[in-house]
C-alpha positions as CSV (number, residue, x, y, z in Angstrom):
1,M,-2.7,-21.5,-15.7
2,P,-1.1,-18.2,-16.9
3,V,-3.4,-15.5,-18.2
4,T,-2.5,-13.4,-21.3
5,Y,-1.8,-9.7,-20.6
6,P,-0.7,-6.9,-22.9
7,I,3.0,-6.2,-22.2
8,A,4.9,-3.2,-23.6
9,D,8.6,-3.8,-24.4
10,A,11.4,-1.3,-24.3
11,A,10.7,-0.1,-27.8
12,G,7.1,0.7,-26.9
13,D,5.6,-2.2,-28.9
14,I,2.7,-4.0,-27.2
15,R,2.3,-7.7,-27.4
16,L,0.1,-10.2,-25.6
17,E,2.1,-12.5,-23.4
18,P,1.1,-15.2,-20.9
19,C,1.9,-14.0,-17.3
20,F,1.8,-15.8,-13.9
21,N,0.5,-14.1,-10.8
22,V,2.1,-14.4,-7.3
23,D,0.0,-17.5,-6.3
24,E,0.8,-19.3,-9.6
25,L,4.5,-18.6,-9.3
26,A,4.6,-19.8,-5.7
27,A,2.9,-23.1,-6.7
28,L,5.3,-23.5,-9.6
29,L,8.4,-23.0,-7.3
30,G,6.9,-24.9,-4.3
31,A,7.3,-21.8,-2.2
32,S,4.8,-19.6,-0.3
33,D,3.2,-16.5,-1.8
34,R,4.9,-14.6,1.1
35,T,8.3,-15.7,-0.1
36,V,7.5,-14.5,-3.6
37,R,6.3,-11.1,-2.4
38,R,9.4,-10.7,-0.2
39,R,11.7,-11.4,-3.1
40,V,9.8,-8.9,-5.3
41,S,9.8,-6.2,-2.6
42,C,13.5,-6.4,-2.0
43,G,14.2,-6.3,-5.7
44,A,15.7,-9.7,-6.1
45,W,13.2,-10.9,-8.7
46,P,12.0,-9.2,-11.9
47,Y,8.2,-8.6,-12.4
48,V,5.8,-6.2,-14.1
49,R,2.8,-4.4,-12.7
50,G,-0.5,-5.4,-14.3
51,K,-3.9,-3.7,-14.2
52,G,-4.8,-2.7,-10.7
53,G,-1.2,-3.0,-9.5
54,R,-1.1,-6.8,-9.7
55,I,2.3,-8.4,-9.6
56,L,2.9,-10.4,-12.8
57,F,5.7,-12.6,-14.1
58,T,6.4,-13.2,-17.8
59,R,7.9,-16.4,-19.1
60,A,11.3,-14.7,-19.3
61,H,10.9,-13.6,-15.7
62,V,10.1,-17.1,-14.6
63,R,13.2,-18.5,-16.3
64,L,15.4,-16.0,-14.5
65,I,13.7,-16.6,-11.2
66,V,13.9,-20.4,-11.4
67,A,17.7,-20.1,-12.2
68,A,18.1,-17.7,-9.2
69,F,15.8,-19.9,-6.9
70,N,18.0,-22.9,-7.6
71,E,21.2,-21.1,-6.3
72,T,22.1,-20.7,-2.7
73,H,21.8,-17.1,-1.4
74,D,22.5,-15.4,1.8
75,Y,19.3,-13.4,2.4
76,P,19.1,-11.3,5.5
77,A,17.0,-12.4,8.4
78,H,13.5,-11.0,8.5
């Protein structure tokens, strides 16, 4: 269940928005949390940093990630 966090937009306005953490997104995608963290660290997926440096995903991020996750990509071997 996403938790609501204050998010600032480009104009500097702050709004409360539901955000998913790494574990919630991994469960939503049917992937591992390691996969989610790798995609974030290589810059393939959008995210925001929450309090304490937590990686969070807004609903807009999740829509973009799901669209990208459903496409075939050639990611380099790890």
